N, C-alpha and C positions, 0 to 999 in steps of 0.2 A: 206214637204211630211209627212203626218201622217201615222204611222204604227200601225196596230192592231194585237191582239193575235189570236191564232187559233179559240178559241170559239166565240170571237166577229165577226171575219171575216166570219165564218160559218153562224152565225145568220143573218148577213147582206146579204149574198148571198141567203140564203134560203128565206128571206123576199122578195128580188127582184124577185126571181123566182116564188114565190107564186102570187105576183102582176100581173106578166106577164101572168102567167097561167090563172088566173081568168079573165084577160082582153081579152085573146084569147085561149080558151080551146083546140082548134083543132091544134094549131101550136106547133111544136116541139121547144125545147129550145136548144141553143148552147152556152156553156160557155167555157172560156179559162183560163188555169192556166199556167202562164209563170214564168220565173225566170232564174237566172244564173244556170250553171251546178252544180249539187249537192247541191242545195239551200233547198231542201226538197219538191220539187214540186209533185213528185209521192206519198210521204207519205201523204201529205195534200189532194191530189186527192182522195186517197183511203178512208180517213176520210170523206171527202165531199160527196162522193158517198153513203156512208152509211146513212148519214144525209138526203140527197135529197130522197133516197128511202123511208126513214121513213116519211118525212114531206110531200112530194108530191105524194108518191105512184106511181112513174113513173119508167119505165125501164131506165137503164143507159147504154150507149155505150161509153167506154173510148177508145180514138184514140191517141196513142203516136205519137208525132211529128217526132220521129226518123224514122218512116216509110218513110218520105220524104227526108231522107239523100241522097245527090247526090254523089255516090262513085267516080265519075270522078273528083270531085272538093273538095276532103277532106282537101286539103292543100291550098285552095284559101286564099289570104291575107285578103279578106273581108268575115267575118263569114257568113253573110247572103247568100253568093254565094254557101255555102256548102249544100244548101237545094233547093228542087224543090218547091219554093214559089209560083209559078204561079199554079202548080198543086194542091197545098194545098188550095190556094184561091178558085180555081174552085170547089174543093170538098165541101168547106163550102157553096158556092153558090148553088150547087146542093142539098145539105142537106136542106138548107133553103127554096128551092123551092119545096121540097117534091119529088125530082127525084132520080134515082139510080146514083151511082158514083163509081169511080175506085180508090182504095187505093193502092199506090205503096208498094212493099214488100222489103225494104232494108234489113230486117231480114233474108230473104231467101238468099240473096246475101252473107251475113256475114257467113252463115253456108255451103256455098259451092254449092248452087243449080245452080249457073251459069255455073259450070263446070261438075257436076255430071249427069246432065240430058241431055247433048247434045249427039247425035241429038235428039231434042224433036220430040215426035209424036203429031201432031196436029189433031184436029177433026173438024167437020163441024159447031160446035156451035160458033158463034161470037157475039161480042157486039160492039156497036158504042158509043163513049162518047166524047163530045166536038170536034167532027169531027176527032176522032182518032179510029183506028181499033184495036180490041183485039180478040185473038183467045183462046178459052178454051183448057186447057191442063190437068186439073184435072180429067177428065173422063178417061184418059189414065195413067197418072202418079200419084202416091201417094205423094201429096205435102200437108203439113200442112196449113190449112186455119186459118184465124183470127176470133175472136169474131164478129159475125154478117155477116161473109163472105158467099157468095154463089158461090163459085167456083174460081179457079185459072186461070187467063188469062195471055197470053203473048202478048206484043205489038211487032210484027214482026220487025217493023222499028227500034226500040231501043234496042230490045232483053231484055226487062225488064218485070218482073213478077208484076201482080196486083191481088188484090182480088176485086171481084164484091160485092158491098153492095147495097141492095135494100132499098127502102124508108120504114121507120118504123113509126107507129103511137104511140102516147103517150110515147115519148122517149126524154130523155135529152142526148145531145151529149157533152161529156167532151174532149176538146182538150188540151193536156198536153205537153209542150215543151218550147224550149228557144225563138224561133223567131216567135211565132204564132201571135204576134201583130205588125209585121212589117208593115210599111206604104203601101207596095205593097198589103197587105191583107186588111187592115182596111180602105183603101181609096174606096173600093167597097163593103165591108162587115161590118156589126155591130154585135158584140157579144151581147148576152142577159146579160152577166156578165163577167167582166174581172178581174182576180186576179193576182197579181204579188207576188211571194214569195222570200224573201230576207233572208240572213243568214250571220253569221260571217265567215270570212275566215277559222278560225280554224275548225269550225263545218263542212265547205264544204270539206276541205282536209280529215278530219276524215271519212266523208261519201263516199269519193272517194275511200279511202282504204277499207272500208267495202264493198262498191259495187263490188270491184275487189276480195276480199277474200271470199265473199259469193257468187261469180259467178252470181251477179246480173246485169252484163253488158248486154247491148243490143246486143244479139248474142254471139258468142264465141270469145275469144282472146288468142293468144299465148304469149303476152307480160308478162313481169314480173310486180310485183306490182309497183316498182320504175319507170319502163318504162310507164305503164299505167297512174299512178298518175302524173308523171312528164309531160307527153304530155298534160293532162288536165289543169295542172297549167300553162304551157307555152301558151296554146291556150287562157286561160282566161285573162292572162296578155297581150298578143299580140293584141287581137282584140275582143274576145267574150263578156267579161264583159261590155265593153264600149257600143257595139252595142246592147246588150240585155237590159241593163239599160235604154238606150235611148227611149225604147218603152213605157215607163211609161207616162201616161197622166192624165188629170183630172177625167177621167172616170174609172180609175184603182184603185181597192182596194188592198192596199199594206199590206201584212202579213209578220210579223217578225217571221221567224222560229227559234226556240230555241231548246236546248237539253231537251226534254220532257220525255224520257224514260230512264231507267237504262241501257238498251242496248245501247243507243246513248252515255250515259256517258262513258261507257266502251269503245266505239269507240275512244273517245278522250283520255282515259287513255291508250289505245293501241298505239295511236299516240305518246303520251309522252314516252312510253317505246321505240319505234322505234327511236325517236330523241335521247334518252340517249344512245342507243346501237350504233347508226349510226349518229353521229353529222353532217356529210356532208348532210344529208337530209334537214336540215334547209334551206340551200341555194336552193336545188332542189325544195322543196315545198314552198319556199318563206314565211317562218314563223320562230319564235324562240321558245325556250322552255319556256320562261317567258309567252308568249301569251297563250300557251297551258295550263300552270299551272293556269293562271288567268281564262281561260274558265272553267276548272274544279272546281275552287272555286266559280264561279259565278253560276254554276249549283247546287251546294250544297246549296247555298243561296236561289235559286229559288225553290228548292224542299222543303226547310223548310218553305216557305211562301205560299205554295199552299192552297187555300181556296175552290177550286172546289172539291166536294166530289167524283165525278166520276174519276177525274184524280188521286186523292190521293189513291182511292181504286185500280185503275189499277197498280199503282206503288207498292203498298204493295203486291198485287198478283204476280207481276213480281219479287219482291224481294224474296218472298217465294220460288218461282220456282228456282230462281238463287242459294239460299242457298243449295237446294237439289243437284244442279249440279255443285257446286263450284270446285269439284275435277277435272272437265273437263276443267277449265279455266287456261290459261297460263300467264294471266297478273300479273305483279309484284305487291307485297303488297296487294293481293286480300283481305286478312283478315282485313287490315286497312280500305279498301274501304268498305267492308261490315259493319264494325263497325260504320263508319261515316253515311252510309245509315240508320242504325238502329236508330241513333240519330236524324237525320233530319226528318225521317218519323215517329218517335215516336213509335217504335216498341219494 
């Protein structure tokens, strides 16, 4: 399995989309970015979105796969069973056919809308999708919609919320999530481009911690950092990673996500600090201090060998901003880190 870097992968995807757009200018494009939890899917998706907008000049609609989480199956032993895969497949088929579709709203459930709005006041506006009935509630209740949404609907039979999405012209749909290439989906649907993002375990754990501490989790959580990261670690080891990695096939472009920003480097340095302060975390997070230190050293080596002028320029700008705000940082040996960065970035 050949792995590519971010720039090479982006160029390859842009080339594929350009060829397909020129062959069929009226057809919307649907691409998928899959990968294990905290592998860097969302960050790469944001970068890819900017490139697609610039190269193709098309609108982008990003649809996180977390919308399709099945709250009743969060602890299913088979990872794929924790999602509404059939609904996800049906949504892709509707998008591909230029039809309207219903997007489930697990994020609303996470922030309490299942409890706070009952009893719901329904109105006479209804929608039918895939032989299922949905009743509009957003004309009465103030419920946040999603990008591209045209109203919040309740499915009375399941008591689940959905957003109605109408067909759009000249749009690229980017689906971002763990199980979007599952065989239940791909046996009836073909993406225009499939990207799989991989990353080292150290970087993934550091991103899990960042996601929690920066409140970047999907919805709110009352768990502690150790509880949140520990759950993701156990989930990955028990079933998730094996099932997610099994989705890679010959049509999948594999991207190796590395530590590319100073902010990400500091995430790993923070992880090192936590391991030094709480040695028991090594077992909970399934890693050891040596692996973390090796990841830090590897990043310094990578930074010192950067030849892309845009990447190097962004790092120097990030460093300059960091120096001005270093009094706000709580990472140990911050001055040593800054001095090493000055050296590898030739500042």
